[in-house]
C-alpha positions in Angstrom: -1.4 15.3 -16.9 -4.4 16.8 -18.6 -6.9 15.0 -20.9 -6.7 15.6 -24.6 -9.3 18.1 -25.7 -11.4 18.3 -28.8 -13.3 21.4 -30.0 -16.3 19.9 -28.3 -14.6 19.2 -25.0 -12.8 16.1 -23.7 -12.2 13.3 -26.1 -14.6 10.4 -26.0 -11.9 8.1 -24.8 -11.5 10.3 -21.7 -15.2 10.2 -20.8 -16.5 7.3 -18.7 -19.1 5.3 -20.5 -22.7 5.3 -19.3 -25.3 2.6 -19.7 -28.9 1.8 -18.6 -29.0 -0.5 -15.6 -31.9 -2.2 -13.8 -33.3 -0.5 -10.7 -33.1 -3.7 -8.6 -30.0 -3.8 -6.5 -29.6 -7.6 -6.8 -29.8 -7.3 -10.6 -27.2 -4.6 -10.7 -24.8 -6.7 -8.6 -25.4 -9.7 -10.8 -24.6 -7.5 -13.8 -21.3 -6.2 -12.2 -20.3 -9.8 -11.3 -21.0 -10.9 -14.9 -18.9 -8.1 -16.3 -16.2 -8.5 -13.7 -16.4 -4.9 -12.5 -16.7 -5.8 -8.8 -14.2 -7.4 -6.4 -16.6 -10.2 -5.4 -18.3 -8.1 -2.8 -21.6 -6.2 -3.2 -21.1 -2.7 -4.8 -22.8 0.6 -4.6 -24.2 1.4 -8.0 -22.3 4.4 -9.5 -25.3 6.4 -10.8 -24.9 9.8 -12.3 -26.1 11.4 -9.2 -23.7 9.5 -6.9 -20.8 10.2 -9.2 -21.6 13.9 -9.3 -21.8 13.9 -5.5 -18.5 12.2 -5.3 -16.9 14.7 -7.6 -17.8 17.5 -5.2 -15.0 16.2 -3.0 -12.3 17.7 -5.3 -11.6 20.9 -7.2 -9.9 18.9 -10.0 -11.5 18.8 -13.4 -13.4 15.5 -13.9 -11.5 14.8 -17.1 -8.0 15.4 -15.7 -5.9 12.4 -16.5 -4.3 11.6 -13.1 -2.3 8.6 -14.2 -2.0 5.6 -16.5 -2.5 2.5 -14.5 -0.5 -0.6 -15.4 -0.6 -3.2 -16.8 -3.4 -2.2 -19.2 -2.3 1.5 -18.8 -5.9 2.7 -18.6 -6.5 6.4 -18.1 -7.3 7.0 -14.5 -9.2 10.3 -14.9 -10.7 12.0 -11.9 -14.1 10.8 -13.0 -13.1 7.2 -13.3 -11.5 7.4 -9.8 -14.7 8.8 -8.5 -16.7 6.0 -10.1 -14.6 3.4 -8.3 -14.9 5.3 -5.1 -18.7 5.1 -5.4 -18.5 1.4 -6.1 -16.5 0.9 -2.9 -18.8 3.0 -0.7 -16.4 6.0 -0.2 -17.6 9.4 1.0 -16.8 12.5 -1.2 -14.2 13.6 1.3 -12.2 10.5 0.5 -11.7 11.4 -3.2 -8.5 13.5 -2.8 -6.8 10.7 -1.0 -7.6 8.3 -3.8 -6.4 10.8 -6.4 -3.1 11.2 -4.6 -2.7 7.4 -4.2 -3.4 6.9 -7.9 -0.6 9.4 -8.7 1.7 7.5 -6.3 1.2 4.0 -7.7 2.1 5.2 -11.2 5.5 6.4 -10.1 8.2 4.2 -11.8 9.9 3.3 -8.5 6.7 1.7 -7.2 6.9 -0.8 -10.1 3.1 -1.2 -10.5 3.6 -3.3 -13.7 5.4 -5.9 -11.6 3.0 -5.7 -8.7 -0.1 -6.1 -10.8 1.1 -9.0 -13.0 3.2 -11.1 -10.6 2.4 -14.5 -9.1 3.4 -13.0 -5.7 0.5 -12.3 -3.3 1.5 -8.6 -3.1 -1.3 -6.0 -2.4 -1.1 -2.2 -2.3 -1.3 -0.9 1.3 -2.2 2.7 2.0 -0.8 4.5 5.0 -2.4 7.9 5.8 -0.6 10.6 7.7 -1.3 14.1 8.8 -4.5 16.0 9.9 -6.7 14.4 7.3 -6.5 11.0 9.0 -8.1 12.3 12.2 -10.6 14.5 10.3 -11.9 11.6 8.2 -11.7 9.0 11.1 -9.1 6.8 9.4 -8.3 4.2 12.1 -4.8 4.2 13.5 -5.4 2.4 16.8 -7.2 -0.8 17.8 -7.7 -3.1 14.8 -6.4 -0.5 12.4 -5.5 -3.2 9.8 -8.8 -5.0 10.4 -12.5 -4.4 9.9 -14.8 -1.8 11.5 -13.6 1.6 10.2 -15.5 2.9 7.2 -12.7 5.1 5.9 -10.1 2.3 6.1 -12.3 -0.3 4.4 -13.6 1.9 1.6 -10.4 3.7 0.7 -8.4 0.5 0.5 -11.2 -1.2 -1.5 -11.6 1.7 -3.9 -7.9 1.7 -4.8 -7.9 -2.0 -5.5 -11.0 -1.5 -7.7 -9.0 1.2 -9.6 -6.2 -1.3 -10.0 -8.6 -3.8 -11.4 -11.1 -1.7 -13.4 -8.7 0.9 -14.8 -5.4 -1.0 -14.6 -7.0 -4.2 -16.0 -5.6 -6.6 -13.4 -8.3 -9.1 -13.4 -7.6 -12.2 -11.2 -6.4 -15.1 -13.4 -5.7 -12.9 -16.3 -3.3 -10.0 -15.9 -3.3 -10.5 -12.1 -1.4 -13.8 -11.9 -1.2 -14.1 -8.1 -0.8 -17.8 -7.2 -2.9 -17.5 -4.0 -3.3 -13.7 -3.5 -4.1 -12.4 0.0 -7.0 -10.7 1.8 -5.2 -7.3 1.5 -6.3 -7.4 -2.2 -9.8 -6.5 -1.0 -8.7 -3.6 1.2 -5.5 -2.6 3.0 -5.4 0.8 4.6 -4.6 2.5 7.9 -3.4 5.7 9.4 -0.3 6.1 11.6 -0.9 6.6 15.3 1.2 9.7 15.4 0.1 10.7 18.9 1.4 7.4 20.3 4.7 7.5 18.5 7.9 8.6 20.2 9.4 9.5 16.9 8.7 11.7 13.9 5.8 10.3 11.8 6.4 8.7 8.5 5.5 11.7 6.3 7.8 14.0 8.2 10.6 11.4 7.8 9.9 11.4 4.1 10.2 15.2 3.7 6.7 16.6 4.4 5.8 19.1 7.1 3.8 17.8 10.1 0.7 19.8 9.1 0.6 18.3 5.6 -1.7 15.3 4.9 -0.2 12.5 2.8 -0.8 9.0 1.5 1.9 6.4 1.1 1.5 3.4 -1.1 3.4 0.2 -0.2 3.7 -3.1 -2.1 3.0 -5.4 0.8 3.2 -9.2 0.7 1.1 -9.6 3.9 1.3 -9.3 7.7 3.0 -11.4 10.4 2.1 -10.8 14.0 4.9 -10.5 16.5 3.7 -11.0 20.1 6.4 -10.4 22.7 6.3 -9.2 26.3 10.0 -8.2 26.2 10.7 -5.0 28.0 14.4 -4.8 26.9 15.1 -2.9 23.8 18.1 -5.0 22.7 16.2 -8.2 23.2 13.2 -6.9 21.4 15.2 -5.9 18.4 16.9 -9.3 18.3 13.6 -11.2 18.2 12.1 -8.9 15.6 15.1 -9.3 13.4 14.9 -13.1 13.7 11.3 -12.9 12.6 12.2 -10.9 9.5 14.7 -13.5 8.4 13.1 -16.0 6.0 14.9 -17.8 3.1 12.1 -17.8 0.5 12.0 -14.0 0.5 12.0 -11.5 -2.3 13.7 -9.1 0.1 16.9 -11.1 0.3 16.8 -11.9 -3.4 16.4 -8.3 -4.6 17.2 -6.1 -1.5 13.9 -5.0 -0.2 12.0 -2.4 1.7 10.6 -4.3 4.7 8.0 -2.5 6.9 7.3 -2.8 10.6 4.1 -1.6 12.2 5.1 -1.2 15.8 2.5 -1.2 18.5 2.7 1.8 20.9 3.8 -0.5 23.8 6.7 -1.8 21.8 7.6 1.7 20.5 7.8 2.8 24.1 10.1 -0.1 25.0 12.5 1.1 22.3 12.2 4.7 23.3 12.9 3.9 26.9 15.9 2.0 25.8 17.3 5.1 24.2 16.7 4.1 20.6 15.9 6.7 17.9 14.1 5.5 14.8 17.4 5.5 12.9 19.0 3.4 15.7 16.2 0.8 15.3 16.7 0.6 11.6 20.5 0.2 11.8 20.3 -2.5 14.5 17.6 -4.4 12.6 19.6 -4.2 9.4 22.6 -5.7 11.1 20.7 -8.4 13.1 18.6 -9.5 10.1 21.6 -10.5 7.9 21.1 -14.0 6.6 23.7 -16.5 5.2 23.1 -17.0 1.5 23.4 -20.8 2.1 20.0 -20.7 3.7 18.4 -20.0 0.3 17.6 -22.7 -2.2 20.1 -23.2 -5.0 17.9 -21.5 -7.6 17.0 -18.6 -5.3 20.7 -18.0 -4.6 21.3 -17.8 -8.4 18.5 -15.2 -8.5 20.1 -13.2 -5.7 23.5 -13.3 -7.5 21.9 -11.9 -10.7 19.9 -9.3 -8.9 22.4 -8.1 -6.3 25.8 -8.8 -7.7 26.5 -5.2 -8.6 25.5 -4.2 -5.0 27.2 -6.9 -3.0 29.9 -8.2 -5.3 30.5 -12.0 -5.5 27.9 -13.8 -3.5 28.9 -17.1 -2.1 27.2 -19.4 0.3 28.9 -17.7 3.3 27.9 -14.2 2.2 25.6 -12.4 4.7 22.7 -11.0 2.7 21.1 -7.9 4.0 17.3 -7.6 3.9 17.7 -4.1 2.3 20.5 -2.4 0.6 20.7 0.3 3.3 19.3 0.5 6.9 17.2 3.5 5.9 15.1 1.3 3.6 13.7 -0.5 6.7 10.4 1.4 7.2 8.7 1.9 10.5 5.3 3.2 11.4 3.6 3.2 14.9 0.0 2.1 14.8 -2.4 0.0 16.8 -3.9 0.1 20.2 -2.8 -1.4 23.6 -1.2 -4.8 23.6 2.2 -6.5 23.2 1.9 -6.9 19.4 3.7 -5.5 16.4 3.4 -6.5 12.7 6.1 -7.4 10.2 5.1 -6.5 6.6 7.4 -8.0 4.1 7.5 -6.2 0.8 7.5 -7.2 -2.9 11.2 -6.7 -3.1 11.7 -4.7 -6.3 9.2 -2.0 -5.4 9.7 1.2 -3.4 7.0 3.0 -1.5 5.8 6.4 -2.8 4.3 9.2 -0.7 2.1 12.0 -2.1 0.6 15.1 -0.5 -3.2 15.1 -0.5 -4.8 18.2 -1.9 -8.3 19.1 -2.9 
C-alpha cells in the first residue's frame, strides 16, 4: 500500500511526529516509560540521525504504508518501522526483515486482532530462512531461542515494539494477556538449514532455496523435550505424548503446532527412514486425544469450533491436534544435545511467510 499524498507530499497523518527530548539518556528512558513507548527495557533514542541511518537499510519510500497493525490499526509506514527498529537496537541491515514481518502479521490468516487482544499468552515468533540469516548472523544453533545474539534479540524486540506502538497493544489495555510470556519481549531465530536432513521451511512453503524469508508464528511458548531415544518410532511416540494436553487451543480449534527439532533428533528420524511428511503424518495420528479428557466447557467450545470439520463430537471422539497432518510445522534448529522444543500455537492463527527484499 502507498501513503495518501497531498500536493505538499505525504499527509501529516503518515509522518512520524517529532519532539524535543532531553540529552540525558536516563531522562529519555524515563520519558519513554512514562509515555509507555518502551517495553520495560532501556531503549535507544530514535533521533533524526539514527532514523535516517536506519532508513538506509531499505530502498522503500519512508512514507510507504506497509500495513495496518491491529487492534488499533495504526499505519506501519516504513519510517515508523524504522523508528521502532532504532528503539530496539537494530542495525540498518535488519530493516528489510522487519518490513516483511510487518506485512506478514497483517495477513488475515495470521489473525493479529485475536493475537493482540487475547487473554492467551501468545507471542509472535520470527523464523528466518535463506542466505540473509547467515549474512546477518541470525543464530540458528546453540541457544538460538535464548540470549546472546544481537540480530535475534533486536529483531524480535523491534517487531513487538511495532505491535505495541503502532498496533496499540499496551499490556493491560488492548493486550489482555492473563500472564503473558517472555517471548513478548523478543522471540526470533533462524533455521539451522545446514544441519537439517530435509528441505528447509521456506522451500517447503514454496520459496526457492536462495530466497531469504521471514515467517511469523503465533506461539504460546516453548516446552523442552529431552530424550536420548535413538529409535525413530519411539521418539515420535514420546513427542506426540508431549503434544497432547487437554487445556489446549489446538484441540479446541484445530491448530498449527510447531516443533523445533534439535539436529541430533532430526538425525534419529532421518536414519529411521522418515521424511518430514512421514514425521507429520505419524505425529498427527499419535497425538489424537479423546474428547473426554477436556473439561465440559472446553468440549462445548470444541463442538462449536470444529463441528463442521469433525461432525458430531462426543466424549469418545478422537480429536486431532490439527485439521491435517501438513499443519504440523517442523524446523530444525539448535546445537548439539538431545533436546527438541514443542511450540504450541494460538489455535485460530496460521503462520505467514514473506520474502525479504530491499
